[in-house]
N, CA, C and O of each residue as an XYZ file, in Angstrom:
852
protein
N      37.283    -16.710    -20.398
C      35.850    -17.153    -20.095
C      36.166    -17.102    -18.027
O      35.553    -16.585    -17.093
N      37.351    -17.888    -18.137
C      37.346    -17.960    -16.322
C      37.849    -16.485    -15.814
O      37.723    -16.262    -14.609
N      38.354    -15.563    -16.563
C      38.357    -13.912    -15.650
C      36.994    -13.480    -15.551
O      36.682    -12.865    -14.531
N      35.896    -13.751    -16.667
C      34.866    -13.066    -16.593
C      34.131    -13.568    -15.395
O      33.738    -12.768    -14.545
N      33.934    -14.798    -15.288
C      33.086    -15.560    -14.316
C      33.656    -14.916    -12.803
O      32.979    -14.495    -11.865
N      35.119    -15.003    -12.933
C      35.875    -14.301    -11.298
C      35.112    -12.832    -11.103
O      34.562    -12.348    -10.114
N      35.311    -12.309    -12.490
C      34.998    -11.161    -12.327
C      33.317    -10.775    -11.895
O      33.005     -9.912    -11.074
N      32.301    -11.694    -12.714
C      31.186    -11.597    -12.093
C      30.998    -12.056    -10.599
O      30.178    -11.385     -9.973
N      31.437    -12.791    -10.111
C      31.327    -13.441     -8.830
C      31.713    -12.294     -7.811
O      31.082    -12.344     -6.755
N      32.701    -11.195     -7.941
C      33.073    -10.638     -7.169
C      32.102     -9.437     -7.459
O      32.408     -8.727     -6.501
N      31.538     -9.025     -7.855
C      30.178     -8.239     -8.577
C      29.080     -9.021     -7.737
O      28.200     -8.785     -8.565
N      28.525     -9.633     -6.933
C      27.763    -10.227     -7.151
C      27.294     -9.342     -5.986
O      27.976     -8.830     -5.098
N      25.529     -9.261     -6.268
C      24.720     -8.247     -5.116
C      24.876     -8.825     -3.574
O      24.459     -9.920     -3.951
N      25.064     -8.994     -2.459
C      24.271     -9.542     -1.459
C      23.537     -8.690     -0.719
O      23.849     -7.571     -0.312
N      22.126     -9.552     -0.515
C      20.829     -8.745      0.393
C      21.789     -7.877      1.442
O      22.809     -8.424      1.860
N      21.563     -6.943      1.736
C      21.453     -6.038      2.920
C      20.990     -7.141      4.284
O      21.824     -7.052      5.185
N      20.295     -7.749      4.479
C      20.026     -8.454      5.466
C      21.031     -9.239      5.627
O      21.372     -9.360      6.804
N      21.972    -10.147      4.438
C      22.783    -11.358      4.572
C      23.816    -10.652      5.315
O      24.341    -11.145      6.313
N      24.192     -9.235      4.739
C      25.408     -8.267      5.508
C      25.048     -8.268      7.295
O      25.867     -8.511      8.181
N      23.989     -8.017      7.426
C      23.837     -7.483      8.485
C      23.046     -8.069      9.516
O      22.736     -7.646     10.630
N      22.779     -9.138      8.911
C      22.426    -10.721     10.078
C      21.326    -10.554      9.742
O      20.928     -9.748      8.900
N      20.449    -11.622     10.634
C      18.685    -11.858     10.341
C      18.169    -10.506     10.953
O      18.923     -9.752     11.569
N      16.743    -10.230     10.731
C      16.376     -9.034     11.813
C      16.866     -7.651     10.782
O      16.000     -6.871     10.384
N      18.293     -7.466     10.427
C      18.718     -6.069     10.165
C      18.028     -5.080      9.180
O      17.352     -5.341      8.185
N      18.276     -4.216      9.564
C      17.302     -2.586      9.134
C      18.494     -1.570      8.801
O      19.071     -0.813      9.582
N      18.655     -1.712      7.765
C      19.679     -0.569      7.316
C      19.466      0.696      7.901
O      18.284      0.870      8.198
N      20.218      1.639      8.165
C      19.888      3.016      8.742
C      18.984      3.798      7.673
O      17.925      4.315      8.029
N      19.498      3.876      6.179
C      18.332      4.381      5.247
C      16.958      3.792      5.488
O      16.029      4.313      4.871
N      16.693      2.766      6.310
C      15.222      2.356      6.109
C      14.497      2.789      7.368
O      13.298      2.674      7.621
N      15.541      3.351      8.163
C      15.041      3.603      9.372
C      14.623      5.030      9.740
O      15.180      5.998      9.222
N      13.526      5.170     10.740
C      12.555      6.496     10.941
C      13.008      6.899     12.494
O      12.646      6.473     13.591
N      13.966      7.912     12.082
C      14.609      8.292     13.496
C      13.448      9.589     14.028
O      13.334     10.636     13.392
N      12.887      9.376     14.913
C      11.563     10.281     15.590
C      12.051     10.705     16.730
O      12.771     10.031     17.466
N      11.659     11.919     16.948
C      11.197     12.477     18.444
C      10.522     12.972     18.696
O       9.966     13.687     17.863
N      10.042     12.934     20.204
C       9.134     13.088     20.744
C       8.864     14.245     21.651
O       9.473     14.232     22.720
N       7.938     15.390     21.374
C       7.620     16.644     22.000
C       6.560     16.397     23.167
O       5.436     16.049     22.807
N       6.856     16.572     24.777
C       5.371     15.683     25.312
C       5.567     14.399     25.292
O       5.308     13.726     24.294
N       6.122     13.823     26.562
C       6.090     12.393     26.944
C       5.318     11.871     27.707
O       5.113     10.664     27.827
N       4.783     12.820     28.336
C       4.041     12.021     29.870
C       2.272     12.250     29.394
O       1.676     12.905     28.539
N       2.020     11.605     30.142
C       0.167     11.099     29.795
C       0.257     10.522     28.440
O       1.229      9.828     28.144
N      -0.603     10.739     27.673
C      -0.892     10.197     25.995
C       0.454     10.083     25.635
O       0.799      8.964     25.256
N       1.477     11.149     25.666
C       3.158     10.770     25.085
C       3.403      9.802     25.174
O       4.031      9.236     24.280
N       2.971      9.098     26.435
C       3.834      7.694     26.715
C       3.238      6.932     25.482
O       3.952      6.499     24.577
N       2.285      6.841     25.505
C       1.521      5.661     24.385
C       1.921      5.725     23.327
O       2.251      4.681     22.764
N       2.049      7.079     22.614
C       2.348      7.537     21.236
C       3.608      6.991     20.902
O       3.839      6.368     19.866
N       4.610      7.299     22.015
C       5.740      6.868     21.951
C       6.297      5.524     21.676
O       7.193      5.206     20.895
N       5.485      4.701     22.585
C       5.720      3.637     22.948
C       5.405      2.397     21.491
O       6.066      1.453     21.057
N       3.785      3.139     21.010
C       3.707      2.803     19.650
C       4.525      3.398     18.746
O       4.768      2.376     18.105
N       5.060      4.131     18.262
C       6.051      4.307     17.643
C       7.270      3.277     17.669
O       7.632      2.612     16.699
N       7.735      3.262     18.700
C       8.934      2.653     19.049
C       8.909      0.793     18.909
O       9.830     -0.003     19.090
N       7.334      0.529     18.485
C       7.091     -0.980     18.437
C       7.028     -1.326     16.462
O       6.641     -2.366     15.928
N       7.495     -0.188     15.842
C       7.952     -0.269     14.572
C       9.131     -1.003     14.358
O      10.032     -0.208     14.624
N       9.519     -1.840     14.100
C      11.235     -2.683     13.602
C      11.757     -1.333     12.598
O      12.891     -1.185     12.142
N      10.694     -0.509     12.429
C      11.872      0.968     11.402
C      11.774      1.970     11.623
O      12.029      2.889     10.845
N      11.133      2.133     13.432
C      11.551      3.792     13.494
C      12.353      3.441     14.845
O      12.570      2.281     15.194
N      12.716      4.434     15.476
C      14.086      4.564     16.246
C      13.529      5.759     16.914
O      13.031      6.648     16.222
N      13.575      5.860     18.273
C      13.398      7.215     19.221
C      14.555      7.639     19.350
O      15.402      6.888     19.834
N      14.883      8.915     18.963
C      16.284      9.890     18.705
C      16.605     10.799     19.808
O      17.681     11.086     20.332
N      15.300     11.213     20.048
C      15.413     12.121     21.367
C      13.899     12.512     21.613
O      12.969     12.396     20.815
N      13.872     13.044     23.017
C      12.480     12.995     23.664
C      13.065     14.612     24.813
O      14.102     14.950     25.384
N      11.239     15.350     24.581
C      11.427     16.192     25.124
C       9.912     16.926     25.834
O       8.861     17.145     25.232
N      10.160     17.140     26.975
C       8.877     17.737     27.944
C       9.275     18.691     28.462
O      10.493     18.806     28.332
N       8.606     19.795     29.246
C       8.833     20.602     29.879
C       8.485     20.416     31.608
O       8.694     21.346     32.386
N       7.999     19.248     32.005
C       7.988     18.213     33.190
C       8.883     17.566     32.821
O       8.997     17.245     31.638
N       9.823     17.186     33.847
C      10.535     15.855     33.870
C      10.318     15.234     34.822
O      11.251     14.455     35.019
N       9.438     15.143     35.661
C       8.641     14.123     36.088
C       7.762     13.486     35.285
O       7.673     12.260     35.353
N       7.001     14.201     34.426
C       6.298     13.646     33.271
C       7.161     12.350     32.209
O       6.762     11.256     31.811
N       8.553     13.126     31.999
C       9.240     12.398     31.632
C       9.781     11.197     31.949
O      10.114     10.399     31.073
N       9.924     10.950     33.272
C      10.440     10.218     33.839
C      10.910      8.673     33.490
O      12.016      8.196     33.741
N       9.832      8.024     32.867
C       9.340      6.765     32.185
C       9.881      6.749     30.658
O      10.441      5.784     30.137
N       9.667      7.739     30.162
C      10.090      7.666     28.768
C      11.790      7.899     28.622
O      12.464      7.522     27.664
N      12.315      8.655     29.889
C      13.899      8.802     29.638
C      14.185      7.254     30.057
O      15.058      6.694     29.394
N      13.636      6.602     30.941
C      14.147      5.341     31.354
C      14.030      3.951     30.111
O      14.997      3.249     29.815
N      12.941      3.828     29.651
C      12.524      3.106     28.457
C      13.482      3.397     27.580
O      13.988      2.362     27.147
N      14.002      4.488     27.078
C      14.740      4.976     26.056
C      15.969      6.172     26.180
O      16.091      7.385     26.009
N      16.974      4.733     26.685
C      17.785      5.669     27.502
C      18.828      6.184     26.558
O      19.639      7.065     26.843
N      18.734      5.528     25.349
C      19.745      6.174     24.164
C      19.012      7.486     23.497
O      19.765      8.187     22.821
N      18.067      7.780     23.567
C      16.947      9.176     23.035
C      17.793     10.496     24.010
O      17.368     10.413     25.162
N      18.421     11.193     23.932
C      18.824     12.989     24.230
C      17.525     13.503     24.737
O      16.503     13.540     24.051
N      17.592     13.808     25.690
C      16.274     14.249     26.446
C      16.503     15.980     26.417
O      17.667     16.365     26.531
N      15.356     17.072     26.260
C      15.272     18.031     26.218
C      14.239     18.504     27.047
O      13.310     17.779     27.404
N      14.420     20.401     27.570
C      13.175     20.681     28.074
C      12.463     21.156     26.922
O      11.356     20.787     26.530
N      13.424     22.242     26.298
C      12.894     22.653     25.163
C      13.153     22.358     23.915
O      14.278     22.044     23.525
N      11.894     22.453     23.012
C      11.673     21.584     21.808
C      12.311     22.779     20.965
O      12.448     22.313     19.834
N      12.699     23.904     20.973
C      13.353     24.819     20.167
C      14.878     24.391     20.012
O      15.536     24.526     18.981
N      15.321     23.857     21.199
C      16.904     23.585     21.482
C      16.758     22.385     20.634
O      17.434     22.319     19.608
N      15.919     21.393     20.963
C      16.019     20.096     20.353
C      16.205     19.887     19.032
O      16.959     19.089     18.476
N      15.105     21.036     18.371
C      14.928     20.621     17.043
C      16.876     21.262     16.366
O      17.613     20.765     15.514
N      17.017     22.270     17.090
C      18.449     22.613     16.469
C      19.524     21.916     16.560
O      20.418     21.908     15.714
N      19.503     21.098     17.899
C      20.735     20.376     17.800
C      20.772     19.135     17.448
O      21.814     18.484     17.384
N      19.322     18.580     17.117
C      19.260     17.080     16.796
C      18.775     17.203     14.937
O      18.266     16.285     14.294
N      19.050     18.309     14.516
C      18.285     18.441     13.356
C      18.372     17.516     12.128
O      17.582     17.099     11.281
N      19.917     17.354     12.456
C      20.145     16.666     10.866
C      20.021     15.052     11.524
O      20.586     14.175     10.872
N      19.250     14.617     12.878
C      19.517     13.052     12.871
C      17.931     12.673     13.531
O      17.745     11.802     14.380
N      16.938     13.482     12.968
C      15.784     13.678     12.990
C      14.885     13.484     11.705
O      15.266     14.124     10.725
N      13.815     12.746     11.556
C      13.282     12.679     10.201
C      11.970     12.946     10.475
O      11.279     13.171      9.481
N      11.408     12.988     11.579
C       9.485     12.837     12.031
C       9.678     13.449     13.416
O      10.779     13.478     13.965
N       7.975     14.194     14.243
C       8.327     14.661     15.575
C       7.069     14.611     15.515
O       6.337     15.057     14.632
N       6.598     13.651     17.178
C       5.734     13.213     17.160
C       5.130     14.436     18.434
O       5.828     14.528     19.443
N       4.080     15.171     18.355
C       3.670     16.156     18.928
C       2.990     15.822     20.145
O       2.367     14.925     19.576
N       2.486     15.745     21.531
C       1.430     15.496     22.368
C       1.662     16.094     23.201
O       1.652     15.503     24.281
N       1.961     17.402     23.208
C       1.607     18.858     24.019
C      -0.018     19.012     24.407
O      -0.942     18.547     23.739
N      -0.150     19.864     25.788
C      -1.129     20.551     25.863
C      -1.384     21.299     24.667
O      -0.518     21.857     23.993
N      -2.690     21.282     24.423
C      -3.849     21.545     23.240
C      -2.711     22.861     22.573
O      -2.146     22.851     21.480
N      -2.645     23.872     23.610
C      -2.206     25.105     23.155
C      -0.649     25.458     22.542
O      -0.171     26.524     22.154
N      -0.108     24.167     22.625
C       1.051     24.736     22.031
C       1.346     23.400     20.481
O       2.299     23.309     19.707
N       0.243     22.698     20.567
C       0.542     22.044     18.906
C       0.812     22.624     17.896
O       1.841     22.395     17.260
N      -0.142     23.560     17.536
C       0.685     24.412     16.267
C       2.027     25.077     16.448
O       2.775     25.381     15.519
N       2.226     25.241     17.522
C       3.684     26.096     17.682
C       4.672     24.996     17.163
O       5.282     25.145     16.105
N       4.808     23.846     17.982
C       5.250     23.019     18.237
C       5.507     22.250     16.888
O       6.603     21.746     16.643
N       4.453     22.188     16.040
C       4.450     21.531     14.415
C       5.005     22.226     13.868
O       6.016     21.818     13.295
N       4.631     23.605     13.768
C       5.048     24.698     12.954
C       6.438     24.656     12.912
O       6.785     24.090     11.875
N       7.532     25.063     13.694
C       8.929     24.779     14.062
C       9.546     23.669     13.569
O      10.701     23.497     13.181
N       8.573     22.915     13.642
C       9.084     20.751     12.924
C       9.201     21.141     11.758
O      10.264     21.264     11.149
N       7.861     21.417     11.264
C       7.495     21.561      9.318
C       8.342     22.082      8.621
O       8.676     21.561      7.557
N       9.004     23.491      9.166
C       9.811     24.338      8.875
C      10.960     23.813      9.063
O      11.578     24.751      9.566
N      11.592     23.041      9.007
C      12.364     22.066      9.301
C      12.467     20.660      8.154
O      13.374     19.898      7.818
N      11.443     20.769      7.902
C      11.539     19.657      7.312
C      10.912     18.467      7.491
O      10.544     17.673      6.626
N      10.825     18.402      8.561
C       9.784     17.263      9.994
C       9.214     16.610      9.406
O       8.970     17.454      8.543
N       8.689     15.697      9.034
C       7.499     15.178      9.173
C       6.769     14.965     10.609
O       7.293     14.577     11.653
N       5.397     15.331     10.372
C       4.776     15.566     12.023
C       3.566     14.868     12.364
O       2.620     14.939     11.579
N       3.452     14.121     13.558
C       2.277     13.593     13.446
C       1.563     14.308     15.129
O       1.926     13.774     16.177
N       0.803     15.228     15.153
C       0.026     16.065     16.171
C      -1.229     15.416     16.686
O      -2.190     15.022     16.024
N      -1.071     15.381     17.822
C      -2.402     14.896     18.578
C      -3.324     15.963     18.407
O      -3.060     17.148     18.206
N      -4.316     15.476     18.498
C      -6.034     16.288     18.357
C      -6.198     17.047     19.757
O      -5.859     16.427     20.766
N      -6.586     18.064     19.856
C      -6.814     19.183     18.774
C      -5.737     19.168     17.944
O      -4.674     18.868     18.487
N      -5.715     19.394     16.847
C      -4.413     19.984     15.854
C      -3.838     21.625     16.047
O      -2.685     22.057     16.043
N      -5.372     22.439     16.240
C      -4.771     24.124     16.387
C      -5.807     24.121     17.486
O      -6.630     23.327     17.944
N      -5.317     25.635     17.758
C      -6.830     26.474     18.343
C      -7.589     26.892     17.513
O      -8.755     26.687     17.849
N      -7.481     27.411     16.536
C      -8.178     28.027     15.426
C      -7.814     27.865     13.751
O      -6.761     27.493     13.232
N      -8.980     28.252     13.176
C      -8.675     27.963     11.840
C      -7.432     28.720     10.970
O      -7.078     28.215      9.905
N      -6.709     30.104     11.533
C      -5.853     30.371     10.929
C      -4.550     29.927     10.972
O      -3.622     30.243     10.227
N      -4.561     28.856     12.287
C      -3.252     28.368     12.374
C      -3.683     26.708     11.727
O      -2.773     25.929     11.442
N      -4.878     26.387     11.583
C      -4.930     24.953     10.337
C      -4.077     25.442      9.190
O      -2.955     24.976      8.990
N      -4.641     26.430      8.400
C      -4.470     27.144      7.265
C      -2.954     27.443      7.473
O      -2.378     27.530      6.388
N      -2.295     27.591      8.346
C      -0.797     28.116      8.339
C      -0.406     26.859      8.060
O       0.273     26.773      7.037
N      -0.649     25.685      8.736
C       0.122     24.474      8.963
C      -0.162     23.496      7.397
O       0.656     22.831      6.761
N      -1.188     23.664      7.210
C      -1.561     23.423      5.353
C      -0.887     23.793      4.972
O       0.020     22.974      4.822
N      -0.600     24.985      4.524
C       0.571     26.026      3.668
C       1.606     25.138      4.199
O       2.077     24.305      3.425
N       2.030     25.194      5.407
C       3.606     24.660      5.237
C       3.613     23.561      5.285
O       4.826     23.416      5.441
N       3.024     22.082      5.276
C       2.677     21.225      4.838
C       3.053     20.728      3.239
O       3.826     19.832      2.901
N       2.258     21.598      2.412
C       2.205     21.662      1.036
C       3.865     22.497      0.840
O       4.540     21.732      0.151
N       4.483     23.436      1.113
C       5.651     23.522      0.950
C       6.793     23.434      1.140
O       7.693     24.083      0.608
N       6.891     22.258      2.263
C       7.858     21.762      3.164
C       7.850     20.090      2.137
O       8.880     19.459      1.899
N       6.597     19.715      1.726
C       6.399     18.309      0.937
C       6.813     17.426      2.288
O       7.881     16.813      2.288
N       6.112     17.395      3.195
C       6.001     17.101      4.668
C       4.887     16.000      4.663
O       3.796     16.317      4.188
N       5.110     14.415      5.273
C       3.888     14.078      5.785
C       3.428     14.188      7.077
O       4.083     13.879      8.073
N       2.095     14.709      7.068
C       1.326     14.660      8.473
C       0.120     14.160      8.390
O      -0.741     13.960      7.533
N       0.368     13.940     10.041
C      -1.428     13.033     10.403
C      -1.525     13.580     11.830
O      -0.561     13.831     12.553
N      -3.091     13.762     12.204
C      -3.596     13.790     13.641
C      -3.910     12.940     14.016
O      -4.576     12.170     13.323
N      -3.635     12.707     15.094
C      -4.101     11.456     15.791
C      -5.594     11.742     16.453
O      -5.912     12.342     17.480
N      -6.348     11.087     15.475
C      -7.926     11.886     15.672
C      -7.984     10.244     15.988
O      -8.292      9.671     14.943
N      -7.806      9.384     16.990
C      -8.450      7.995     16.820
C      -9.678      7.422     16.816
O      -9.957      6.269     16.486
N     -10.480      8.376     17.241
C     -12.394      7.926     17.114
C     -12.399      7.959     15.557
O     -13.429      7.404     15.175
N     -11.688      8.371     14.569
C     -12.241      8.627     13.404
C     -11.179      7.999     12.476
O     -11.071      8.432     11.328
N     -10.343      6.938     12.947
C      -9.225      6.439     12.253
C      -9.272      5.449     12.573
O      -8.203      5.244     13.148
N     -10.038      4.317     12.602
C     -10.392      3.418     13.220
C     -10.829      2.119     12.102
O     -11.427      2.447     11.077
N     -10.616      1.149     12.260
C     -11.245     -0.168     10.926
C     -12.394      0.099     10.366
O     -12.622      0.105      9.156
N     -13.478      0.428     11.632
C     -14.664      0.431     11.459
C     -14.802      1.765     10.713
O     -15.049      1.536      9.529
N     -14.760      2.522     10.869
C     -14.800      3.838     10.098
C     -14.403      3.861      8.664
O     -15.127      4.169      7.716
N     -13.255      3.524      8.635
C     -12.557      2.676      6.935
C     -13.598      2.105      6.591
O     -14.227      2.627      5.671
N     -14.110      0.889      7.191
C     -14.721      0.228      6.116
C     -16.352      0.323      5.880
O     -17.004     -0.401      5.128
N     -16.781      1.247      6.594
C     -18.277      1.917      6.548
C     -17.949      2.663      5.495
O     -18.688      2.553      4.517
N     -16.492      3.840      5.383
C     -16.394      4.597      4.242
C     -16.627      4.190      2.794
O     -17.026      4.753      1.775
N     -16.007      2.381      3.298
C     -15.480      2.062      1.844
C     -16.981      1.435      1.131
O     -17.184      1.469     -0.083
N     -18.179      0.746      2.358
C     -19.295      0.579      1.877
C     -20.405      1.729      0.920
O     -21.089      1.561     -0.091
N     -20.197      2.738      1.689
C     -20.777      4.061      1.262
C     -20.394      4.482     -0.244
O     -21.160      4.785     -1.159
N     -19.189      4.424     -0.239
C     -18.164      4.540     -1.418
C     -19.005      3.866     -2.429
O     -19.791      4.383     -3.224
N     -18.659      2.439     -2.233
C     -19.369      2.041     -3.228
C     -20.443      1.183     -3.245
O     -20.555     -0.008     -3.536
N     -21.293      2.123     -2.834
C     -22.640      1.871     -2.659
C     -23.654      0.585     -2.775
O     -24.661      0.229     -3.387
N     -22.636      0.083     -1.693
C     -22.799     -1.417     -1.210
C     -24.098     -1.717      0.002
O     -24.566     -2.803      0.345
N     -24.507     -0.137      0.543
C     -25.955     -0.238      1.368
C     -26.627      0.433      0.689
O     -27.422      0.982      1.452
N     -26.850      0.810     -0.528
C     -27.677      1.394     -1.620
C     -27.563      3.289     -0.729
O     -26.991      3.538      0.332
N     -28.214      4.152     -1.513
C     -28.298      5.365     -1.451
C     -28.788      5.756      0.136
O     -29.864      5.488      0.670
N     -27.741      6.406      0.638
C     -28.241      7.045      1.925
C     -28.498      8.118      2.058
O     -27.648      8.989      1.868
N     -29.910      8.435      2.472
C     -30.671      9.917      2.770
C     -30.729     10.464      3.964
O     -31.191     11.589      4.153
N     -30.249      9.691      4.906
C     -29.953     10.526      6.416
C     -29.412      9.262      7.465
O     -29.558      8.045      7.586
N     -28.726     10.341      8.102
C     -27.420      9.795      8.744
C     -27.774      9.847     10.353
O     -28.121     11.017     10.517
N     -27.843      9.321     11.346
C     -28.292      9.852     12.609
C     -27.224      9.293     13.271
O     -26.880      8.147     12.982
N     -26.329     10.274     14.581
C     -25.288     10.062     15.372
C     -25.601     10.099     16.476
O     -26.684     10.680     16.539
N     -25.147      9.700     17.747
C     -25.001     10.008     19.136
C     -23.284      9.795     19.794
O     -22.223      9.248     19.496
N     -23.614     10.253     20.374
C     -22.148     10.007     21.606
C     -22.580      9.864     23.205
O     -23.641     10.351     23.598
N     -21.891      9.328     23.883
C     -21.774      9.261     25.258
C     -20.651     10.111     25.896
O     -20.445     10.075     27.110
N     -20.112     10.684     25.259
C     -18.993     11.998     25.626
C     -19.721     13.329     26.327
O     -20.743     13.725     25.765
N     -19.428     13.795     27.096
C     -17.937     13.533     27.620
C     -18.109     12.479     28.816
O     -19.169     12.161     29.355
N     -16.571     11.922     29.164
C     -17.199     10.579     30.399
C     -16.343     10.924     31.320
O     -16.058     10.247     32.308
N     -15.783     12.280     30.952
C     -14.892     12.968     32.008
C     -15.506     14.140     32.669
O     -16.281     14.850     32.029
N     -15.161     14.443     34.138
C     -15.786     15.540     34.762
C     -15.513     17.001     33.548
O     -14.368     17.190     33.135
N     -16.149     17.508     33.294
C     -15.861     18.967     32.489
C     -15.856     20.325     33.255
O     -16.291     20.276     34.406
N     -15.401     21.604     32.757
C     -16.078     22.659     33.470
C     -15.459     22.962     34.816
O     -16.031     23.651     35.660
N     -14.188     22.382     34.990
C     -13.497     22.753     36.558
C     -13.578     24.017     36.821
O     -13.224     24.876     36.013
N     -14.130     24.314     38.166
C     -14.175     25.804     38.766
C     -12.524     25.741     38.646
O     -11.718     24.824     38.490
N     -12.430     27.103     38.790
C     -11.145     27.771     39.166
C     -10.781     27.888     40.683
O     -11.369     28.359     41.657
N      -9.497     27.233     40.483
C      -8.665     27.220     42.058
C      -8.666     28.552     42.728
O      -8.134     29.619     42.420
N      -9.669     28.067     44.071
C      -9.637     29.538     44.834
C      -8.200     29.585     45.988
O      -8.159     30.394     46.915
N      -7.466     28.912     45.806
C      -6.387     29.124     46.652
C      -5.317     29.033     45.446
O      -5.544     28.463     44.378
N      -4.141     29.671     45.781
C      -3.074     29.698     44.512
C      -2.260     28.497     45.029
O      -2.211     27.859     46.081
N      -1.488     28.459     43.536
C      -0.994     27.000     43.753
C       0.270     27.290     43.209
O       0.420     27.947     42.179
N       1.350     26.723     44.004
C       2.889     27.343     43.616
C       3.007     25.937     41.959
O       2.417     24.942     41.538
N       4.279     26.904     41.587
C       4.846     25.781     40.329
C       5.284     25.039     40.747
O       6.084     25.343     41.631
N       5.076     23.376     40.400
C       6.019     22.610     40.726
C       7.744     22.728     40.443
O       8.045     22.972     39.275
N       8.478     22.628     41.081
C      10.093     22.452     40.710
C      10.585     22.075     39.647
O      11.395     22.692     38.955
N       9.923     20.590     39.372
C       9.893     19.888     37.831
C       9.601     20.099     36.810
O       9.923     19.409     35.842
N       8.576     21.610     36.764
C       8.056     21.520     35.421
C       8.176     23.281     35.603
O       7.927     24.035     36.544
N       8.874     23.574     33.686
C       9.514     24.603     33.241
C       8.077     25.661     32.789
O       7.431     25.543     31.748
N       7.839     26.635     33.844
C       6.599     27.041     33.692
C       6.379     27.774     32.262
O       5.346     27.597     31.617
N       7.626     28.763     31.739
C       7.631     29.411     30.557
C       7.131     29.008     29.509
O       6.280     29.365     28.693
N       8.299     27.628     29.802
C       8.084     26.983     28.475
C       6.368     26.147     28.385
O       5.816     25.515     27.485
N       6.163     26.336     29.065
C       4.928     25.331     29.494
C       3.693     26.163     28.657
O       2.946     25.745     27.773
N       3.778     27.452     29.264
C       2.955     28.398     28.539
C       2.800     28.714     27.594
O       1.611     28.902     27.335
N       3.718     28.969     26.543
C       4.074     29.100     25.371
C       5.276     29.855     24.461
O       5.224     31.033     24.109
N       6.111     29.137     24.229
C       7.608     29.890     23.962
C       7.537     31.130     22.840
O       6.840     31.104     21.826
N       8.226     31.981     23.163
C       7.706     33.384     22.500
C       8.847     33.107     21.409
O       9.022     33.899     20.483
């Protein structure tokens, strides 16, 4: 009986937080994230992701080094790339998900490349530039069984969720008419074509900005 008790004690399972200290999160419970387009709105997306104790920024990518200056300082452990294809190739085994906050015309291109490598993706709106691109991404998400989400902040707030629940539960009765309005756009639209030529700044890789082939 004494030997049996000693053996049982030897095989007692100790919680991971005890082995790693208070607040310890095992690598298996950590989501390693790469971000493509880390300036402007990308700064906010990266910072919000990094606030989660279960997320870690593993790689950053931007065609404009000036726009990436703050994220590079804030996340010195994250490797920096200018070409997202090189990032995906070299960091493939070290990342689980990719945030895409590039200019609109490259959303689908970057998301497609990430999904083909089995990476989960969060893509800012607009998701794509055409219905065809949307259908391609939908098929890829099903094929590779990856989680996907679009950064449509206006339709992802708690207010919208609450109204949806009210309607589904019939709490406000039968809805026969809906009126909607908006104050958008709240910024200048339809800018004129510049009359003078503008040189590409040294900090921007123009070829990568246009669309990688």
